[in-house]
C-alpha positions in Angstrom: 6.7 -17.0 -28.4 7.7 -15.1 -31.5 6.7 -11.6 -31.7 4.7 -12.1 -35.0 2.4 -14.6 -33.5 2.2 -12.9 -30.3 0.9 -9.6 -31.8 -1.8 -11.7 -33.7 -2.5 -13.4 -30.2 -2.5 -11.1 -27.7 -4.6 -8.2 -27.8 -4.6 -6.0 -24.9 -7.2 -5.9 -22.7 -7.8 -4.6 -19.3 -9.0 -2.4 -16.5 -9.7 0.9 -15.7 -9.1 4.5 -16.4 -12.5 6.2 -16.5 -10.2 9.2 -16.2 -7.9 8.7 -18.7 -6.8 11.1 -21.0 -6.6 11.6 -24.8 -9.3 9.8 -26.9 -10.1 7.3 -24.4 -12.3 4.4 -25.7 -14.8 3.4 -23.1 -17.6 0.7 -23.5 -20.3 1.1 -21.0 -21.7 -2.5 -20.0 -23.1 -2.0 -16.8 -25.9 -4.1 -17.5 -24.0 -7.0 -18.8 -23.6 -9.7 -16.3 -22.8 -12.9 -17.9 -20.8 -15.4 -15.5 -21.7 -18.9 -15.8 -22.1 -21.0 -12.4 -20.3 -24.2 -12.0 -18.9 -26.5 -9.3 -15.1 -27.4 -8.8 -13.6 -30.7 -7.4 -14.0 -29.0 -3.8 -17.9 -28.5 -4.4 -17.2 -24.8 -4.3 -19.3 -22.5 -6.6 -17.3 -21.2 -9.3 -18.3 -18.4 -11.8 -16.6 -18.2 -15.4 -16.8 -15.0 -17.6 -18.2 -16.3 -21.0 -17.0 -14.3 -24.0 -19.1 -16.2 -26.2 -22.4 -15.1 -24.5 -24.1 -12.9 -26.8 -24.6 -9.9 -24.5 -21.1 -10.1 -23.7 -20.2 -10.0 -27.2 -22.5 -6.9 -27.9 -20.3 -5.1 -25.4 -17.1 -6.1 -26.7 -18.2 -5.0 -30.3 -18.6 -1.6 -28.9 -14.7 -1.3 -28.8 -13.2 -1.4 -32.3 -10.0 -2.6 -30.9 -11.4 -5.7 -29.2 -12.5 -9.0 -30.7 -13.2 -12.6 -29.5 -11.8 -15.8 -30.9 -12.8 -19.0 -29.2 -12.6 -18.7 -25.4 -10.2 -15.5 -25.8 -10.6 -11.9 -25.8 -8.1 -10.0 -27.7 -7.5 -6.1 -27.8 -5.3 -4.2 -30.1 -4.7 -0.7 -29.9 -2.2 0.3 -33.0 0.8 2.4 -32.4 -0.6 5.3 -34.7 -3.6 5.7 -32.2 -1.4 7.1 -29.5 -1.3 6.5 -25.9 -5.3 5.9 -25.4 -7.5 3.7 -23.1 -9.7 0.9 -24.7 -11.3 -1.1 -21.8 -14.4 -3.5 -21.4 -16.5 -3.2 -18.3 -18.1 -6.5 -17.3 -20.8 -6.3 -14.7 -20.9 -8.7 -11.9 -23.9 -7.1 -10.2 -25.6 -10.3 -10.1 -22.7 -11.7 -8.1 -23.2 -8.9 -5.1 -25.0 -11.1 -2.7 -22.9 -14.2 -3.2 -19.4 -12.3 -2.8 -20.6 -9.4 -0.4 -18.6 -9.3 2.9 -16.0 -11.8 1.4 -12.8 -12.2 -0.5 -13.5 -12.9 -4.1 -10.8 -15.4 -5.5 -10.0 -14.6 -9.3 -8.2 -16.5 -11.9 -7.3 -16.0 -15.5 -4.5 -16.4 -18.2 -3.5 -13.3 -20.0 -0.5 -12.1 -22.0 0.6 -8.8 -24.0 3.2 -7.4 -26.0 4.8 -4.1 -27.5 3.2 -1.9 -24.8 5.0 1.3 -24.4 5.9 2.7 -20.8 2.9 4.7 -20.0 2.8 8.2 -18.3 1.6 6.6 -15.0 3.1 3.4 -13.8 -0.1 1.8 -12.8 -1.4 2.3 -16.6 -0.8 -0.3 -19.5 -2.2 -3.8 -19.8 -4.7 -4.0 -16.9 -7.2 -6.6 -15.4 -8.8 -5.5 -12.4 -12.1 -4.8 -10.5 -14.0 -1.8 -10.1 -15.8 -2.2 -6.7 -17.5 1.3 -6.0 -18.4 1.6 -2.3 -15.1 -0.2 -1.2 -12.9 2.0 0.7 -11.1 4.5 -1.5 -7.5 2.6 -1.8 -9.4 -0.7 -2.6 -12.2 0.6 -5.0 -9.8 -0.7 -8.2 -7.7 -3.7 -7.0 -5.8 -5.2 -9.7 -6.1 -8.7 -10.1 -3.0 -9.4 -12.4 -0.4 -11.3 -10.5 2.8 -10.9 -12.9 6.2 -12.4 -12.2 8.7 -10.5 -9.9 10.0 -7.4 -11.5 7.6 -7.8 -14.7 5.8 -4.2 -15.4 2.5 -4.0 -17.0 4.3 -2.8 -20.3 6.3 -4.0 -22.6 6.0 -7.7 -23.6 5.1 -10.8 -21.3 4.3 -14.4 -22.5 0.9 -16.1 -21.3 0.9 -16.1 -17.5 -1.7 -17.9 -15.2 -2.7 -15.2 -12.4 -4.6 -16.1 -9.1 -5.3 -13.3 -6.9 -8.0 -11.9 -4.4 -9.9 -8.7 -3.3 -12.1 -7.8 -0.6 -15.6 -7.3 -1.7 -17.0 -5.2 1.0 -20.6 -4.6 2.6 -21.0 -1.4 0.9 -20.0 -2.4 -2.8 -22.5 -1.4 -5.6 -22.3 -1.9 -9.4 -19.3 -4.3 -9.2 -17.8 -5.2 -12.5 -14.4 -6.4 -14.3 -12.6 -3.9 -16.3 -10.3 -5.6 -19.1 -8.2 -3.4 -21.6 -5.3 -1.2 -22.0 -5.1 2.3 -19.9 -3.1 5.2 -21.5 -1.2 3.0 -23.7 -1.1 1.0 -27.0 -0.4 -2.6 -28.0 -1.4 -5.9 -27.8 -3.3 -7.8 -25.0 -5.2 -11.2 -24.4 -6.8 -12.9 -21.7 -9.0 -15.9 -21.3 -10.2 -18.4 -18.5 -11.5 -15.7 -15.9 -13.0 -17.8 -12.9 -14.3 -16.1 -9.6 -15.1 -17.8 -6.4 -15.8 -16.8 -2.8 -13.0 -16.7 -0.3 -13.0 -16.2 3.1 -14.9 -13.3 4.8 -13.4 -9.9 5.1 -12.6 -8.6 8.6 -15.6 -7.4 10.4 -15.7 -3.5 11.3 -14.8 -2.7 14.9 -17.1 0.4 14.7 -20.2 -2.0 14.6 -19.2 -4.1 17.7 -21.2 -3.5 20.9 -18.2 -4.4 23.3 -15.3 -3.3 21.7 -12.0 -4.5 23.3 -9.6 -2.0 25.0 -5.9 -1.8 24.2 -4.0 -2.0 27.0 -0.5 -0.7 28.1 1.8 -1.3 31.1 4.6 0.8 30.3 3.6 4.1 31.1 7.0 6.1 30.8 7.1 6.1 27.3 7.5 9.6 25.8 5.6 10.9 22.9 7.8 10.2 19.8 8.2 12.9 16.9 10.9 12.1 14.5 11.8 11.0 11.0 12.0 7.9 8.8 15.2 7.1 8.1 17.3 7.8 4.9 18.3 4.9 2.5 19.6 2.1 4.9 21.4 -0.3 2.4 24.7 1.2 3.2 24.0 1.5 7.0 23.6 4.3 9.5 25.8 7.4 9.5 26.6 9.2 12.6 26.2 12.7 11.2 22.6 11.9 10.3 22.0 10.7 13.8 23.6 13.9 15.4 21.6 16.1 12.9 18.3 14.4 14.0 19.3 15.1 17.4 20.2 18.8 16.7 16.8 19.5 15.1 15.1 18.1 18.3 13.4 14.9 16.9 13.6 12.0 19.2 12.7 8.9 17.1 14.1 7.4 13.6 12.2 4.8 12.0 14.8 2.6 10.5 13.5 0.9 7.5 14.8 -2.3 6.4 13.8 -2.7 2.5 13.6 -5.9 0.9 13.1 -5.1 -2.6 11.5 -7.3 -5.1 11.9 -10.8 -3.3 12.1 -13.9 -5.5 11.6 -16.1 -2.6 11.6 -16.8 1.2 15.2 -17.9 0.9 16.2 -14.6 -0.4 14.3 -12.6 2.1 15.8 -14.8 5.0 19.4 -13.8 3.6 18.4 -10.1 3.3 17.0 -9.8 6.7 19.8 -11.8 8.6 22.2 -9.4 7.0 20.6 -6.8 9.0 21.4 -7.8 12.6 24.8 -6.0 12.9 23.4 -2.9 11.3 20.6 -2.8 13.9 23.0 -3.1 16.5 25.0 -0.3 15.0 21.9 1.9 14.7 21.0 1.4 18.3 24.2 2.2 19.7 24.2 5.4 17.5 21.0 6.2 18.7 22.1 5.9 22.5 24.9 8.2 21.7 22.4 10.8 20.3 19.4 10.3 22.7 17.2 9.0 20.2 14.6 6.1 20.0 14.4 3.9 17.2 11.6 1.9 15.6 13.0 -1.2 13.7 10.7 -1.5 10.6 10.7 -4.5 8.2 9.9 -2.3 5.1 7.7 -4.5 2.8 6.6 -2.8 -0.4 4.7 -4.2 -3.4 7.7 -6.4 -4.7 8.1 -8.2 -1.2 4.6 -8.2 0.2 3.6 -11.3 -2.1 6.4 -13.5 -0.5 6.5 -12.0 3.1 2.4 -11.9 3.4 1.7 -14.6 0.6 3.6 -17.6 1.2 4.0 -20.0 4.1 7.5 -20.0 3.8 7.8 -16.2 3.7 5.7 -16.0 6.9 8.0 -18.5 8.4 10.8 -16.2 7.8 9.1 -13.1 9.2 8.2 -14.9 12.6 11.8 -16.1 13.0 13.3 -12.8 12.4 11.4 -10.9 14.8 11.9 -13.8 17.4 15.9 -13.4 16.6 15.4 -9.5 16.9 13.9 -9.8 20.1 16.5 -12.2 21.4 19.3 -9.6 20.6 17.8 -6.4 21.3 14.7 -6.7 23.7 16.8 -5.1 26.6 18.2 -2.1 24.7 17.1 1.3 26.1 16.7 3.0 23.0 14.4 0.5 21.1 11.2 1.9 21.4 9.3 -0.8 19.1 9.0 -3.7 16.5 7.2 -2.4 13.3 6.3 -5.9 12.1 5.5 -5.1 8.6 5.3 -1.9 6.4 2.1 -1.0 4.6 0.5 -4.6 4.4 -2.0 -5.2 1.7 -4.4 -8.3 2.2 -4.7 -8.9 -1.7 -1.0 -9.8 -1.6 -2.2 -12.9 0.6 -2.3 -16.1 -1.5 -6.1 -17.0 -1.7 -7.1 -19.3 1.3 -4.1 -18.0 3.3 -4.3 -16.7 6.9 -5.9 -12.9 7.1 -3.6 -10.1 8.1 -5.1 -10.1 11.6 -4.2 -13.9 11.9 -0.7 -13.1 10.8 -0.4 -10.4 13.4 -1.5 -12.8 16.2 1.3 -15.1 15.3 4.0 -12.4 15.1 3.1 -11.0 18.4 2.8 -14.1 20.3 6.2 -15.1 19.0 7.7 -12.0 20.2 6.0 -11.8 23.4 7.5 -15.3 24.2 10.8 -13.8 24.5 10.1 -10.0 25.1 6.8 -9.4 27.1 6.9 -5.6 27.4 8.4 -3.8 24.4 5.9 -2.0 22.1 4.9 -3.8 19.0 3.5 -1.6 16.0 1.1 -2.8 13.6 0.3 -1.2 10.2 -3.3 -1.1 9.2 -4.2 -2.6 5.8 -4.7 -1.0 2.6 -0.9 0.1 2.8 -1.5 1.8 5.9 -4.7 3.6 4.6 -6.6 5.1 7.5 -9.8 4.0 5.9 -8.9 0.2 7.1 -8.7 1.2 10.9 -11.9 0.1 11.6 -10.9 -3.4 10.4 -7.9 -3.7 12.5 -8.4 -6.2 15.6 -7.7 -4.9 19.1 -4.9 -7.6 19.9 -5.3 -9.1 23.3 -1.8 -8.3 24.3 -0.3 -5.4 26.2 1.6 -2.4 24.5 0.4 -2.8 20.9 0.5 0.5 19.0 -1.6 0.9 15.9 -0.3 2.7 12.9 -2.0 4.4 10.0 0.0 6.3 7.4 -1.2 9.6 5.9 -1.2 10.8 2.4 -4.2 12.4 1.9 -5.2 13.6 -0.4 -2.8 11.4 -2.4 -3.3 13.4 -5.6 -1.7 16.4 -4.0 0.7 14.6 -1.8 2.0 12.4 -4.6 2.5 14.5 -7.6 5.7 12.6 -8.8 5.9 13.7 -12.4 9.0 16.1 -12.2 8.1 17.8 -15.6 4.7 19.1 -15.0 4.2 23.0 -15.6 2.2 23.4 -12.8 1.1 21.5 -9.5 -1.9 21.2 -7.2 -1.7 23.3 -4.2 -2.5 23.5 -0.7 -4.8 24.7 0.8 -7.0 24.5 -2.3 -10.5 26.0 -1.9 -11.4 24.4 -5.4 -10.9 21.3 -4.0 -11.9 22.0 -0.4 -8.6 21.0 0.9 -7.8 22.8 4.1 -7.2 21.6 8.0 -10.8 20.5 8.5 -10.5 18.3 5.3 -7.6 16.6 6.8 -9.2 16.0 10.1 -12.3 14.5 8.1 -9.8 12.2 6.5 -8.5 11.2 10.0 -12.0 10.4 11.4 -11.3 6.5 10.9 -8.4 6.9 13.0 -10.1 9.0 15.6 -13.0 6.6 16.0 -10.7 3.9 16.5 -8.9 5.7 19.3 -11.9 6.8 21.2 -13.2 3.3 21.0 -10.5 1.3 22.0 -8.2 3.7 23.8 -5.5 2.7 21.5 -2.0 4.4 21.3 -1.7 5.7 17.7 1.5 6.2 15.7 1.4 7.7 12.2 4.6 6.1 10.9 4.7 8.0 7.5 3.2 11.4 6.4 4.3 14.0 3.9 3.5 16.2 1.0 5.7 16.4 -2.2 8.2 19.3 -2.1 7.1 21.1 -5.2 3.3 21.4 -4.3 2.8 24.8 -3.4 1.7 25.0 0.2 3.3 21.8 0.9 4.8 23.2 4.3 1.3 24.2 5.3 0.0 20.6 4.6 2.8 19.4 6.8 2.2 22.0 9.5 -1.5 21.1 9.5 -0.9 17.2 10.0 1.4 17.7 12.8 -1.0 20.2 14.7 -3.8 17.7 14.2 -1.4 14.5 15.5 -0.7 16.8 18.4 -4.2 17.7 19.1 -5.2 13.7 19.5 -2.1 12.7 21.1 -0.4 10.9 18.4 3.2 9.7 17.8 4.6 10.7 14.5 7.7 10.2 12.2 8.1 12.5 8.9 8.7 10.7 5.7 11.6 11.0 4.9 15.0 12.4 6.3 17.6 12.6 3.5 16.0 9.7 1.7 14.9 11.5 -1.8 14.9 15.1 -2.7 11.1 15.0 -3.4 10.4 14.5 0.4 13.7 16.0 1.8 13.3 19.3 3.6 16.9 20.4 3.2 16.1 20.7 -0.7 14.9 23.7 -2.8 14.7 24.4 -6.6 12.7 22.8 -9.4 11.2 19.3 -9.2 14.0 18.2 -11.9 16.8 20.5 -10.7 16.9 20.0 -7.0 19.5 21.9 -4.8 20.6 21.2 -1.5 20.7 23.8 1.0 21.9 24.4 4.4 19.6 27.4 4.7 16.4 27.1 6.5 13.4 26.1 4.2 9.9 26.7 4.9 9.4 22.7 5.2 12.4 22.4 7.5 11.0 25.3 9.8 7.8 23.4 10.1 9.2 20.2 11.1 11.6 21.9 13.7 8.4 23.5 15.2 7.1 20.2 15.6 10.1 18.9 17.2 9.9 21.7 19.8 7.3 19.7 21.8 9.8 16.9 22.7 10.9 17.2 26.3 12.1 13.7 27.3 15.6 12.8 26.4 16.0 10.0 29.0 16.6 6.2 28.6 14.0 4.0 28.0 12.6 1.0 30.2 14.9 -2.2 30.4 
């Protein structure tokens, strides 16, 4: 569509940003709950957001940048207003009983234009829930499914989006948020429809008879190691030699997929990895290291791998072929089925994450009955999701959270800030006991199930003052509870790399000992076993 028409038609609307910066325009509408109830062809209850409802219109009128024409909501923030937030909250409190404990499936049509790149990548044109009471990571789930590679800024023609989000048992004051966050430009949205999907997983913490994890391979040593560098160009002998020199005994070999178009592309990329994996395992053998093979799904690949039948089939076939080729290798520690899964990337009505894990585990166990299989918890590895993991009825399953808490400390990714949050931080209450409290869901899961825990990723951004103490406190807690761990990451990016010093935007690689490297090497001193694994 032509830009002139698009500007008339698309007025940015979207979700979020209560904390948004300068001149944020917020419309309080917690008591507006106008979603009409209808039936679809499958006799399911469907709720439609009605922008013509008088109460909804009253809320929209409080935002000077918003208006309604017919069935469409437009928001326009002029460029001269700067990078601001204009959002419209629409309460869904009346639907709480209907959706509580279920996924809610949401559809809508939206478009946007002339939105400049915002300060934070998750700002821009937005359409999302606010689900207070859900676990922290799932409190603000985005509902807009965009074409692969499409950011939420710039210009995008009308797109139909169908997504889902978990509506937990403890949600209070649920509402949609529509508008522009931390930007300006044009956005439009219409045809918002909601229906109830399948149940969210039940918490294992509430079960009377909790299943127990079973392990038959007793000679497995504790794992203390690192995430691999970028693996696109294959392994480098000097990296494996250096990890051995440091005293690590594990490398988690990440096989990234980038932004996937479809399952065919996923298969092509994964099948190219077999020769590389063979080389990795032989290098590991020469340097007395174990290897976790990690299909490193991220936001650009999860919608295909988790969210399509074809993508799920590819992943099953890949792991079966991997097991056929490498099940007897003495340096293979385990199969890490998928990195940081997120259930809302599963298409509405698709199999749950636990169901997908069942299928993958069973497929591998047909070929390799003993090798450990590593399953990441939901919510991109968020520890708060541990309670919703199933204890799978197979032997030698290792359960894996990632640990980046508090996220606002560990992921201070803007390299141009003048100051950064530090650790420990009395003002925020951040210290070792704070970290222990954040790990409570993992601790409780382990105590109830007897599961082996592997923290596959943890770190803190290099330029956060005291980041070395954060890493040290994490390692001490992992050791206290007997968990395996791998630091993120070895020679991958200067923000995590313990061999770098200097300012965030002027990194300097050094061969001298850095405080962060010293902490990591101290953690590796607990490694004792350099022997070969079971065959």
